[in-house]
C-alpha positions as CSV (number, residue, x, y, z in Angstrom):
1,X,5.5,14.8,-16.0
2,X,2.3,16.1,-14.5
3,X,3.8,17.2,-11.1
4,X,6.1,20.0,-9.9
5,X,6.6,19.1,-6.3
6,X,6.6,15.5,-5.0
7,X,6.7,14.5,-1.3
8,X,7.8,10.9,-0.5
9,X,6.8,9.7,3.0
10,X,9.2,6.9,3.8
11,X,12.7,7.2,2.5
12,X,13.7,3.5,2.4
13,X,14.3,1.2,-0.6
14,X,11.0,1.9,-2.4
15,X,10.8,5.6,-1.6
16,X,14.4,6.3,-2.5
17,X,14.3,4.2,-5.6
18,X,11.2,6.1,-6.7
19,X,13.0,9.5,-6.2
20,X,16.1,8.2,-8.2
21,X,13.9,6.9,-11.0
22,X,12.1,10.3,-11.2
23,X,15.4,12.1,-11.7
24,X,16.7,9.5,-14.2
25,X,13.6,9.8,-16.4
26,X,13.5,13.6,-16.5
27,X,11.7,15.0,-13.4
28,X,13.1,18.5,-12.7
29,X,10.8,19.5,-9.9
30,X,11.4,19.4,-6.1
31,X,11.4,16.2,-4.1
32,X,10.8,16.3,-0.4
33,X,11.7,13.3,1.7
34,X,9.7,12.7,4.9
35,X,10.7,10.2,7.6
36,X,11.2,9.5,11.3
37,X,15.0,9.4,11.3
38,X,16.8,12.7,10.5
39,X,20.1,10.9,10.0
40,X,18.6,8.8,7.2
41,X,17.1,11.9,5.6
42,X,20.3,13.8,5.8
43,X,22.1,10.9,4.1
44,X,19.4,10.9,1.4
45,X,19.9,14.6,0.7
46,X,23.7,14.2,0.7
47,X,23.3,11.4,-1.9
48,X,21.1,13.6,-4.1
49,X,18.1,11.4,-3.6
50,X,15.9,14.2,-2.2
51,X,16.2,18.0,-2.3
52,X,14.9,18.7,1.1
53,X,13.4,16.8,4.1
54,X,11.2,17.0,7.1
55,X,10.6,14.7,10.1
56,X,7.1,16.2,10.4
57,X,4.8,15.0,7.6
58,X,2.4,17.9,7.8
59,X,5.2,20.3,7.1
60,X,6.7,18.2,4.3
61,X,3.6,17.9,2.2
62,X,2.2,21.5,2.1
63,X,3.4,22.3,-1.5
64,X,3.2,18.8,-2.9
65,X,1.2,18.0,-6.1
66,X,1.9,14.3,-5.4
67,X,2.3,12.5,-2.1
68,X,3.8,9.0,-2.2
69,X,3.2,6.7,0.8
70,X,6.2,4.4,1.0
71,X,6.2,3.3,4.7
72,X,4.8,0.0,6.0
73,X,1.1,-0.1,5.2
74,X,0.1,-0.2,8.8
75,X,1.3,3.5,9.1
76,X,-0.8,4.8,6.2
77,X,-4.0,5.6,8.0
78,X,-2.4,7.6,10.8
79,X,-0.1,9.5,8.4
80,X,-3.1,10.5,6.2
81,X,-5.2,11.5,9.2
82,X,-2.3,13.7,10.4
83,X,-1.8,15.4,7.0
84,X,-5.2,15.5,5.4
85,X,-6.2,19.0,6.2
86,X,-2.9,20.4,4.9
87,X,-2.9,18.6,1.5
88,X,-3.0,21.0,-1.3
89,X,-6.3,21.0,-3.3
90,X,-5.7,19.2,-6.6
91,X,-3.0,17.0,-5.2
92,X,-2.9,13.2,-5.6
93,X,-2.0,10.7,-2.9
94,X,-0.7,7.3,-4.0
95,X,1.3,4.5,-2.5
96,X,3.5,1.5,-3.1
97,X,1.8,-0.9,-0.7
98,X,1.5,-4.6,-1.3
99,X,-2.2,-4.7,-0.1
100,X,-5.0,-2.7,-1.5
101,X,-8.6,-3.4,-0.6
102,X,-8.2,-2.4,3.1
103,X,-6.0,0.6,2.2
104,X,-8.4,2.0,-0.3
105,X,-11.3,1.5,2.1
106,X,-9.5,3.3,4.8
107,X,-7.9,6.1,2.9
108,X,-10.6,7.1,0.3
109,X,-12.9,8.6,3.0
110,X,-10.0,10.6,4.5
111,X,-9.2,12.5,1.3
112,X,-10.3,16.2,1.6
113,X,-12.3,17.8,-1.2
114,X,-10.3,18.1,-4.4
115,X,-7.7,15.5,-3.4
116,X,-7.6,12.1,-4.9
117,X,-6.2,8.8,-3.7
118,X,-5.0,6.3,-6.3
119,X,-3.6,3.0,-5.1
120,X,-0.5,1.5,-6.6
121,X,1.7,-1.5,-6.2
122,X,5.0,-1.8,-8.1
123,X,6.0,-5.4,-8.3
124,X,9.6,-4.6,-7.6
125,X,11.9,-4.7,-4.6
126,X,14.8,-6.5,-2.9
127,X,15.1,-8.5,0.3
128,X,17.4,-5.8,1.6
129,X,16.0,-2.4,2.7
130,X,17.2,1.2,3.2
131,X,18.6,3.9,0.9
132,X,21.8,2.0,0.4
133,X,19.9,-0.5,-1.6
134,X,18.0,2.0,-3.7
135,X,18.3,1.9,-7.5
136,X,17.1,4.2,-10.2
137,X,16.2,1.2,-12.4
138,X,14.3,-0.7,-9.7
139,X,11.0,-0.2,-11.6
140,X,12.3,-0.7,-15.1
141,X,10.2,-3.3,-16.9
142,X,8.5,-4.2,-13.6
143,X,4.7,-4.6,-13.4
144,X,2.9,-1.9,-11.5
145,X,-0.6,-2.7,-10.4
146,X,-2.8,0.4,-10.2
147,X,-6.0,-0.2,-8.2
148,X,-8.7,2.4,-8.7
149,X,-11.6,2.4,-6.3
150,X,-15.2,3.3,-7.0
151,X,-14.5,6.9,-6.1
152,X,-11.2,7.3,-8.0
153,X,-11.0,10.5,-10.1
154,X,-10.3,9.5,-13.7
155,X,-7.9,12.4,-14.3
156,X,-5.9,11.4,-11.2
157,X,-5.9,7.8,-12.3
158,X,-4.4,8.7,-15.7
159,X,-1.7,10.8,-14.1
160,X,-0.6,7.9,-11.9
161,X,-0.6,5.4,-14.8
162,X,1.5,7.9,-16.8
163,X,3.9,8.4,-13.9
164,X,4.6,4.7,-13.5
165,X,5.0,4.3,-17.2
166,X,7.5,7.2,-17.3
167,X,9.7,5.6,-14.7
168,X,9.9,2.4,-16.7
169,X,7.1,0.2,-15.2
170,X,4.4,-1.7,-17.1
171,X,1.0,-0.7,-15.6
172,X,-2.0,-3.0,-15.2
173,X,-5.4,-2.1,-13.8
174,X,-7.1,-4.3,-11.2
175,X,-9.8,-3.7,-8.6
176,X,-8.3,-3.6,-5.0
177,X,-10.1,-6.9,-4.2
178,X,-8.8,-8.7,-7.3
179,X,-5.3,-7.5,-6.4
180,X,-5.4,-8.8,-2.9
181,X,-6.8,-12.2,-4.0
182,X,-4.0,-12.7,-6.6
183,X,-1.1,-11.4,-4.5
184,X,-2.1,-13.4,-1.4
185,X,-1.3,-16.4,-3.5
186,X,1.8,-15.3,-5.5
187,X,3.5,-12.9,-3.0
188,X,2.1,-13.0,0.5
189,X,2.0,-16.8,0.8
190,X,5.6,-17.3,-0.3
191,X,6.8,-14.7,2.2
192,X,4.9,-16.3,5.1
193,X,6.2,-19.7,4.0
194,X,9.8,-18.5,3.8
195,X,9.6,-17.2,7.4
196,X,8.0,-20.4,8.5
197,X,10.5,-22.6,6.7
198,X,13.5,-20.9,8.4
199,X,11.7,-21.2,11.8
200,X,11.0,-24.9,11.2
201,X,14.7,-25.6,10.5
202,X,16.0,-23.7,13.5
203,X,13.4,-25.4,15.7
204,X,14.9,-28.7,14.6
205,X,18.4,-27.5,15.4
206,X,19.4,-23.8,15.4
207,X,23.0,-24.7,14.4
208,X,22.3,-26.5,11.1
209,X,20.9,-23.6,9.0
210,X,24.3,-22.7,7.6
211,X,24.7,-26.1,6.1
212,X,22.0,-25.2,3.5
213,X,23.2,-24.6,0.0
214,X,22.0,-22.3,-2.8
215,X,18.6,-24.0,-3.0
216,X,17.8,-23.1,0.6
217,X,19.2,-19.6,0.1
218,X,17.0,-19.1,-2.9
219,X,13.9,-20.4,-1.1
220,X,14.4,-18.3,2.0
221,X,15.9,-15.1,0.5
222,X,12.6,-13.2,1.1
223,X,12.7,-14.1,4.8
224,X,15.3,-11.3,5.0
225,X,12.5,-8.8,4.2
226,X,11.2,-6.3,6.8
227,X,9.2,-8.1,9.5
228,X,7.2,-5.0,10.3
229,X,6.2,-4.6,6.6
230,X,5.1,-8.2,6.3
231,X,3.3,-8.2,9.6
232,X,1.2,-5.3,8.4
233,X,0.5,-7.0,5.1
234,X,-0.9,-10.0,7.0
235,X,-3.0,-7.7,9.1
236,X,-4.5,-6.0,6.0
237,X,-5.0,-9.1,3.9
238,X,-5.7,-11.6,6.7
239,X,-8.6,-13.5,5.1
240,X,-7.0,-14.0,1.7
241,X,-3.7,-15.1,3.2
242,X,-5.4,-17.6,5.4
243,X,-7.2,-19.1,2.4
244,X,-3.9,-19.6,0.6
245,X,-2.2,-21.0,3.8
246,X,-5.0,-23.5,4.2
247,X,-4.6,-24.6,0.6
248,X,-0.9,-24.9,1.1
249,X,-1.5,-26.9,4.3
250,X,-3.8,-29.2,2.3
251,X,-1.2,-29.8,-0.4
252,X,1.5,-30.4,2.2
253,X,-0.8,-32.9,3.9
254,X,-1.3,-34.7,0.6
255,X,2.5,-34.9,0.1
256,X,3.0,-36.2,3.6
257,X,0.4,-38.9,2.9
258,X,2.1,-40.0,-0.4
259,X,5.5,-40.3,1.5
260,X,3.8,-42.2,4.4
261,X,2.3,-44.7,2.0
262,X,5.5,-45.0,0.0
263,X,3.5,-43.9,-3.1
264,X,6.6,-43.0,-5.0
265,X,4.8,-42.9,-8.4
266,X,2.2,-40.5,-6.9
267,X,4.9,-38.4,-5.4
268,X,6.8,-38.2,-8.7
269,X,3.6,-37.1,-10.4
270,X,3.1,-34.4,-7.7
271,X,6.6,-33.1,-8.3
272,X,6.2,-33.2,-12.1
273,X,3.0,-31.2,-11.9
274,X,4.7,-28.5,-9.9
275,X,7.8,-28.5,-12.2
276,X,5.7,-28.1,-15.3
277,X,3.8,-25.2,-13.7
278,X,7.0,-23.6,-12.5
279,X,8.4,-23.7,-16.0
280,X,5.7,-21.4,-17.2
281,X,7.2,-18.6,-15.1
282,X,10.4,-18.8,-17.0
283,X,8.7,-18.0,-20.3
284,X,6.6,-15.2,-18.7
């Protein structure tokens, strides 16, 4: 690997899994964990996830060749502002955030001379969070979207691509804007709908949710995700998410109309169209 010392800011599911994956795939350098809760960091060290830790980001990144941002995206800008002047020249800052355009726009100008930011988004995760859910194979065979901006250093970009490949991911390049357009539809929209679906059921009757079977569990599993993380994603990708929500509202209205008019043939065609599209994912 191209790095000797790696600092991970945010020792939760993604940050801890990244550290475990590094070790599994041969990284022999030092890993520093940085977070707000010392008890969590102590546990991570005891489990062998990290070698050392700090609750003060500026102290934890001084010797780092690579700094991974693995907190909710709403914290990125403040973290980088706090540490920028102490990042070692030649280091690379990257992230695992689910939004990109706003992040690249905010973080690129904060990089000191000789330091590069390269955006990344591994399409991996679980509905549960924390180090207890971490897994060394979380990124194995998962797509990882790398999103260079107009100012991204080519050498730094190649190092980040290689890093994700080493831990088992399959890297794809996109512009930050292309990333946010696509993932507003295929990731952000489903999460928002999952939260809304649960809320719509409990507003009907907050005692009936447990009657739902496996289908409801499958559809709403992602509503167990971190509310802070997904609030931040909506903040940073507001316009694209709104576009997808309006489109979803339009499709929902069309379905309502078909049922209101007892157009069962039309409704069946609507369901078939969705079924055939959904089957494509199974062969992906």
